[in-house]
C-alpha positions in Angstrom: 140.2 214.5 123.8 137.7 215.5 121.4 138.2 212.7 119.0 137.6 209.9 122.1 135.1 211.6 123.0 133.6 211.2 119.3 134.8 207.7 119.3 133.0 207.0 122.6 129.4 208.5 121.5 129.8 206.7 117.5 130.2 203.7 119.1 127.2 204.2 121.7 125.0 205.6 118.8 126.0 201.6 116.9 125.3 199.5 119.6 122.0 201.1 120.2 121.5 200.8 116.6 122.7 197.3 116.4 120.6 196.5 119.3 117.4 198.4 117.7 117.7 196.6 114.7 117.9 192.9 116.1 114.9 193.2 118.5 113.4 195.2 115.0 113.9 191.5 113.6 112.9 189.6 116.4 109.5 191.4 116.8 109.0 191.6 112.8 110.2 187.5 112.0 108.9 185.5 115.4 109.9 182.2 115.2 106.8 179.8 116.0 107.3 176.2 118.1 105.8 172.8 115.8 102.8 172.0 118.2 100.2 168.9 117.7 96.9 168.3 117.2 94.1 165.8 115.7 92.1 169.0 113.9 94.3 170.1 110.8 93.5 173.1 109.1 94.5 172.9 105.3 93.9 173.2 101.6 94.3 170.5 98.7 96.3 168.1 100.7 98.6 165.6 99.8 99.8 163.2 101.3 103.4 160.7 101.6 105.2 158.0 103.6 108.3 157.5 104.3 110.4 155.2 106.9 107.7 155.2 109.7 106.6 159.1 109.5 103.4 160.1 107.3 103.8 163.8 105.7 101.3 165.7 105.2 101.7 168.7 102.4 99.2 171.6 101.2 98.9 174.9 99.9 100.7 177.4 101.9 103.0 179.9 102.4 106.6 177.8 100.9 104.0 174.4 101.1 102.5 174.2 104.6 103.1 171.0 106.2 102.8 169.0 108.9 104.1 165.0 110.0 102.6 162.2 111.7 103.2 158.4 112.7 99.3 157.1 113.2 97.3 160.1 110.8 95.6 160.3 113.8 97.8 163.2 115.8 99.8 165.2 113.5 103.0 167.6 114.5 102.1 171.6 112.4 105.0 172.7 111.2 105.5 176.1 111.5 108.4 176.8 109.3 107.8 176.6 105.1 108.6 173.7 103.9 110.1 175.0 101.1 112.5 177.2 102.6 113.3 179.0 99.3 111.2 179.8 96.6 113.2 179.7 92.9 113.2 183.6 91.9 111.8 182.3 88.8 108.4 181.7 89.5 108.0 185.5 90.3 109.2 186.1 87.2 107.0 184.1 85.2 103.8 184.5 86.8 103.5 188.5 87.8 101.6 188.6 91.2 102.5 185.5 92.8 104.2 185.5 96.1 105.3 182.6 97.6 102.0 181.7 98.9 102.2 178.1 97.2 99.1 175.8 95.6 98.4 172.6 95.3 102.1 170.5 95.4 102.1 166.6 94.9 104.5 164.7 95.8 105.5 161.0 94.5 108.9 158.2 94.8 110.1 157.9 91.8 113.4 156.3 90.5 114.9 156.6 94.1 114.1 160.1 94.3 111.0 162.2 95.7 109.4 164.8 92.7 107.6 167.7 94.7 105.3 169.8 92.1 104.3 172.7 92.8 101.4 175.5 91.8 102.2 179.2 91.5 99.6 181.6 90.2 96.9 184.0 90.8 93.4 183.7 91.5 91.3 183.1 88.3 94.0 183.9 86.4 95.4 180.5 84.0 99.4 182.7 83.8 100.6 180.1 85.8 103.4 177.4 86.3 104.0 174.2 88.0 108.2 174.2 89.6 110.0 170.6 89.7 111.7 169.9 92.7 113.8 166.4 93.9 115.2 165.0 97.0 116.4 162.2 98.4 114.4 161.8 101.6 111.2 163.7 102.4 113.0 165.3 104.7 116.0 166.6 103.1 117.1 168.9 101.2 114.7 169.7 97.6 117.0 171.0 94.8 115.3 172.9 92.1 114.7 171.5 88.6 112.8 174.7 87.4 109.6 174.8 85.4 107.6 171.4 84.7 104.9 173.4 82.7 103.5 177.0 82.7 100.7 178.7 81.1 99.7 182.0 79.8 97.0 184.3 79.7 95.8 183.8 75.5 98.6 181.5 74.7 96.9 178.4 76.7 93.0 177.5 77.1 94.1 175.1 80.0 95.7 176.5 83.6 99.0 174.7 84.8 98.1 174.4 88.2 96.9 171.5 91.1 99.2 169.0 89.6 99.2 165.4 90.0 101.7 163.0 89.6 101.0 158.6 88.1 103.2 155.9 87.5 102.4 153.9 85.1 102.7 149.6 84.2 105.9 150.4 81.9 107.7 152.7 84.8 106.6 155.9 83.1 106.4 159.4 84.7 103.0 161.4 84.1 101.6 164.5 85.0 97.6 165.3 85.6 97.0 169.3 86.0 94.4 171.5 85.6 91.5 174.2 86.9 89.2 175.5 84.6 89.4 176.7 80.8 89.8 173.2 78.5 89.7 170.4 82.0 92.2 168.6 83.2 94.8 168.2 81.4 98.1 164.7 80.8 101.3 164.8 79.5 103.8 162.4 80.1 107.5 162.9 81.2 110.7 162.0 80.4 113.7 160.8 83.4 114.5 164.5 83.9 111.4 165.7 84.6 110.3 167.6 81.1 107.1 167.5 79.1 108.0 164.2 76.3 104.2 164.6 75.0 102.0 167.6 73.9 99.3 167.6 76.7 96.0 166.8 76.4 92.2 167.0 77.4 91.3 164.1 79.6 88.0 165.5 81.5 85.7 168.4 81.7 82.7 169.2 84.1 80.6 169.8 80.5 80.8 169.5 77.2 82.2 172.0 75.2 79.1 174.4 74.3 76.9 173.3 76.8 74.1 175.6 77.6 73.3 174.2 81.0 77.1 174.9 82.3 76.4 177.6 85.6 78.1 180.6 85.2 80.9 181.1 87.6 81.0 183.2 90.2 84.7 183.6 90.9 86.3 184.7 88.2 85.6 186.5 84.5 88.3 185.0 83.1 88.1 181.2 83.5 85.1 180.0 82.2 82.0 177.6 83.0 84.2 174.2 83.1 84.1 174.1 86.5 86.6 171.1 86.9 90.0 170.9 89.2 92.5 169.1 91.3 93.0 165.9 89.1 94.6 163.1 91.0 95.0 159.2 89.3 95.3 156.0 91.5 95.8 152.7 89.8 94.2 149.7 91.7 93.7 146.2 90.3 94.2 146.9 86.5 93.1 150.6 85.9 93.7 154.2 86.6 91.2 155.8 88.3 90.7 159.7 87.7 89.8 161.8 90.4 88.3 165.1 89.8 86.8 167.7 91.9 83.6 169.6 90.3 82.2 173.5 91.3 83.2 176.0 93.2 86.0 175.6 96.3 87.8 178.7 98.0 84.3 180.2 99.2 83.7 179.3 103.1 80.7 178.0 103.9 79.5 179.1 100.3 81.7 176.6 98.9 79.9 173.4 96.4 82.9 171.9 96.2 82.8 168.0 95.5 84.3 164.8 94.1 83.8 162.5 90.6 85.6 160.1 89.7 86.0 157.6 86.7 88.9 155.2 85.2 90.9 153.9 81.9 92.5 150.6 81.4 95.0 153.2 80.0 96.4 156.2 81.6 95.9 158.4 79.1 92.2 157.2 79.2 89.3 157.4 78.0 87.9 158.0 81.2 84.6 156.4 81.8 82.0 156.5 85.1 79.8 153.8 85.9 77.0 154.1 83.6 79.8 154.0 80.6 79.7 158.7 80.2 83.1 159.7 78.6 84.7 162.6 81.6 86.4 164.2 78.1 82.7 164.6 77.6 81.1 166.1 81.4 81.1 162.4 82.6 81.8 161.3 86.5 80.6 159.7 89.4 80.0 161.5 92.1 81.8 159.9 95.3 81.8 163.1 97.9 80.0 165.7 98.5 78.9 167.9 101.2 76.5 166.1 103.9 75.6 170.0 105.4 75.3 168.6 108.7 79.7 168.0 109.0 80.8 169.4 105.8 79.2 171.9 103.5 81.4 170.8 100.4 84.6 168.8 100.4 87.3 168.1 97.4 90.8 168.2 96.0 91.5 164.4 97.2 94.6 162.3 96.7 93.8 158.7 97.1 97.2 155.8 98.4 97.8 152.8 99.1 99.1 153.0 102.4 100.5 150.4 104.6 97.1 149.7 106.3 95.1 149.8 103.8 93.6 152.4 100.5 93.0 156.1 102.4 90.9 158.9 100.2 91.8 162.6 101.5 90.5 166.2 100.9 90.1 169.3 102.5 86.3 169.7 103.9 84.8 173.0 104.3 83.4 172.2 108.4 80.1 173.2 109.5 80.9 173.8 112.6 83.9 176.1 111.8 81.4 178.3 109.8 83.4 177.2 106.4 87.1 176.6 107.8 89.1 173.6 105.4 89.9 171.2 107.6 91.8 167.2 106.6 89.6 164.9 105.9 90.4 161.1 106.0 88.2 158.4 104.5 88.5 155.0 104.3 88.7 153.2 100.6 86.6 149.9 100.3 85.9 148.3 96.5 82.5 147.1 95.1 81.9 143.5 93.4 83.0 145.8 89.6 86.0 147.9 91.4 84.3 151.1 91.8 85.5 153.3 95.0 83.1 153.8 97.8 84.6 155.6 101.0 84.0 154.8 104.3 
């Protein structure tokens, strides 16, 4: 009798414990449903297009993402685009906790290639990871580390990747934030670096006494340039970069400059012929202080409906909230881009 009573008590306790655990999990890990909006809050946006659907990827836990048929109404997905961040990222970047920065994605050799940044703010112990998939809504495969930087070892920061395919069907990667500026290297067919990284753009020429102090990091220095993106158009490679400081809400002074080259390796020159390697660059977008305090971290595409420029802007109405900006690109008689 005592044994039977003890068994009943044990079953009841276990059942209650199971229900408590299940309810705790539900409270701790709610799963929100996707929702529609025409105002998208993003940071570091990039886009891709497949089978009539636009994909918008941006900084967030496991990469934030949304989809759209017209780039006007977006379906915000509430689960991470990368469900499982590879464990090697945490080993490579102390303090990284799955908040992925500044992804980029491109179609090359019948596969999608996704690069993403793992870092901590203001430091250059960072890594850029690579994943591949057959479809944008498919299963992503970890391809390991594309490139990594380490404090006191590298004078550049392995974040803000941007892919570009040259006229010989070779895949290149640009990246960089502060330190010695924007880097470029060619990739092999497996996504490994095939050339030594070289610097192709800086905010200031080395040793420039007019370079302003960095208000955000005591490690990164004064070379306030980052977020490279290269677009091909009519025989030129156009290098877009972001100058000055993001991530400060209404205090941000981010802005976008551009230069171009006949070769993907550069040199990239602005409208006045100044080399971006020594601080050159023609401003193409900055805050108007009416709609946006500042704007930057851009990408540019030739979509079925024309050439499009995207970035994030720090909204005046939202007190510096970061939202998606889209502008049409037109080209002047000399082949320089302007935003409509």
